C-alpha positions as CSV (number, residue, x, y, z in Angstrom):
1,M,0.0,0.0,-0.1
2,K,2.6,2.2,0.5
3,K,4.2,1.7,-2.7
4,Y,1.2,2.1,-4.4
5,T,1.1,5.4,-2.5
6,L,4.3,6.8,-2.9
7,V,4.0,6.0,-6.4
8,L,0.7,7.8,-7.0
9,T,2.2,10.8,-5.0
10,I,5.0,10.8,-7.6
11,L,2.7,10.5,-10.4
12,T,1.1,13.3,-9.4
13,I,3.5,15.5,-9.0
14,A,5.3,14.7,-12.8
15,G,1.9,15.1,-14.2
16,V,1.7,18.6,-12.1
17,L,4.8,19.2,-13.9
18,Y,3.7,18.0,-16.8
19,V,0.7,20.3,-17.2
20,S,1.6,23.1,-15.5
21,A,5.3,23.5,-17.1
22,P,5.9,26.9,-18.9
23,A,7.0,27.1,-22.4
24,S,10.4,27.6,-21.1
25,V,11.0,23.8,-20.6
26,Y,10.4,22.5,-23.8
27,A,12.7,20.8,-25.3
28,D,14.1,22.0,-28.7
29,N,12.0,18.9,-30.5
30,G,9.0,20.4,-29.0
31,G,8.4,18.0,-25.9
32,F,8.3,18.4,-22.7
33,R,11.6,17.9,-20.5
34,E,9.4,15.9,-18.0
35,D,8.8,13.0,-20.6
36,G,11.8,11.8,-19.8
37,L,10.9,11.8,-15.7
38,I,7.7,10.1,-16.5
39,Q,9.7,7.6,-18.2
40,R,11.6,6.9,-15.5
41,I,8.7,6.9,-12.9
42,M,7.2,4.3,-15.2
43,E,10.8,1.9,-15.4
44,K,11.4,2.2,-11.9
45,F,8.1,1.4,-10.6
46,G,7.2,-1.2,-13.5
47,L,3.5,1.0,-14.2
48,N,1.9,0.5,-17.3
49,K,2.4,3.0,-20.0
50,D,-1.7,3.4,-21.1
51,A,-2.0,3.6,-17.5
52,V,0.5,6.6,-16.5
53,D,-0.8,7.9,-19.8
54,Q,-4.8,7.6,-18.4
55,V,-3.5,9.5,-15.0
56,V,-2.1,12.4,-17.0
57,N,-4.8,12.9,-19.3
58,Q,-7.4,12.6,-16.9
59,Y,-5.1,15.5,-14.7
60,R,-4.9,17.5,-17.4
61,S,-8.6,17.0,-18.1
62,E,-9.3,18.3,-14.3
63,R,-6.7,20.7,-14.5
64,H,-8.3,22.6,-18.1
65,A,-11.9,22.1,-16.3
66,E,-10.9,24.3,-13.1
67,M,-9.6,26.6,-15.5
68,Q,-12.5,27.3,-17.9
69,Q,-14.6,27.4,-14.1
70,K,-12.2,30.3,-13.0
71,Q,-12.3,31.7,-16.2
72,D,-16.1,31.9,-16.3
73,E,-16.2,33.2,-12.9
74,N,-14.1,36.0,-14.0
75,L,-16.7,36.8,-16.7
76,N,-19.3,36.4,-14.7
77,Q,-17.7,39.2,-12.3
78,A,-17.1,41.3,-15.0
79,V,-20.1,41.3,-16.1
80,S,-22.0,42.1,-12.8
81,D,-18.7,45.1,-12.6
82,G,-20.4,46.6,-15.5
83,K,-16.9,45.8,-17.4
84,I,-18.6,44.1,-20.2
85,T,-21.8,43.4,-21.0
86,Q,-23.5,40.1,-21.1
87,D,-23.7,40.2,-25.4
88,Q,-19.8,40.7,-24.9
89,K,-19.0,37.7,-22.3
90,T,-20.9,35.5,-24.9
91,A,-19.0,37.0,-27.8
92,L,-15.9,36.4,-25.9
93,Q,-16.7,33.0,-24.7
94,E,-17.2,32.0,-28.6
95,K,-14.0,33.2,-29.7
96,M,-12.2,32.2,-27.0
97,K,-13.2,28.7,-28.2
98,E,-12.8,29.3,-31.5
99,W,-9.5,29.6,-31.4
100,H,-8.8,26.7,-28.5
101,G,-10.5,24.5,-31.1
102,D,-8.2,25.9,-34.2
103,K,-5.3,26.3,-32.1
104,P,-2.1,24.8,-33.9
105,D,0.3,21.9,-32.8
106,F,3.2,23.6,-30.8
107,S,4.1,20.6,-30.0
108,N,6.0,20.4,-33.4
109,M,7.1,24.0,-33.2
110,S,10.9,26.0,-32.1
111,R,10.6,28.0,-29.2
112,E,10.8,31.5,-31.9
113,E,8.2,29.4,-33.8
114,R,5.5,28.9,-30.9
115,R,6.5,32.4,-29.8
116,K,5.5,34.3,-33.3
117,E,2.6,32.2,-33.0
118,M,1.4,33.6,-29.6
119,E,2.1,36.9,-30.6
120,S,0.4,36.5,-33.7
121,H,-3.1,35.3,-31.5
122,R,-2.3,38.1,-28.8
123,E,-2.4,40.8,-31.8
124,Q,-5.7,38.8,-32.7
125,M,-7.5,38.6,-29.9
126,Q,-6.8,42.1,-29.0
127,N,-7.9,43.6,-32.4
128,W,-11.1,41.4,-32.2
129,A,-11.9,42.7,-28.6
130,K,-11.1,46.2,-29.9
131,D,-13.7,46.0,-32.2
132,Q,-16.2,44.8,-29.9
133,G,-15.5,47.2,-27.5
134,I,-13.9,44.9,-24.7
135,D,-10.9,45.7,-22.7
136,L,-9.1,42.6,-22.1
137,Q,-6.6,43.7,-19.7
138,Q,-9.3,44.2,-16.9
139,L,-10.3,41.2,-17.7
140,N,-8.2,38.9,-16.2
141,L,-9.1,35.9,-18.3
142,H,-5.8,34.3,-18.1
143,G,-3.8,36.1,-15.7
144,P,-2.9,40.0,-15.9
145,K,-1.9,40.4,-20.1
146,G,-5.7,38.6,-21.1
147,P,-6.2,35.2,-23.3
148,G,-2.9,33.6,-24.9
149,M,-0.6,35.0,-23.0
150,G,1.9,33.8,-20.8
151,R,2.4,34.0,-17.3
152,H,6.1,33.3,-17.4
153,G,6.9,36.2,-19.5
154,E,7.6,34.1,-23.1
155,I,5.9,37.0,-24.8
156,D,6.0,40.7,-23.9
157,D,5.2,44.0,-24.7
């Protein structure tokens, strides 16, 4: 039982690293350095790759749902505070869903390509929001810079 708890704890930590890793931890080939850590943990404890992948994917899904809930709360608060209208909130949610559905595959991009893609997205979102009369700086959707901006300084103004 102790071995199982230790393995679960290590996998949880590895999952946190995998999900919350900033762009700076990407290897040159586009993957996460933590993939090697996860691989070592699987080998050390004789874990099934599919089971580990399932745990990591489940954690990522849960984390995404938490972030979505926080984003919804922030948008609801922005409507309550009069920063945006209900129609603007709906338009913004639809735009973010559209972008997330069409998000490029960053895993095959170099650091510079990812930076350029995110910068392009930031500019597109800012222009779109301006046309909608929305000030993204006031909304705190993904930290202080708005959607698509890194919290770790990948994209600086």
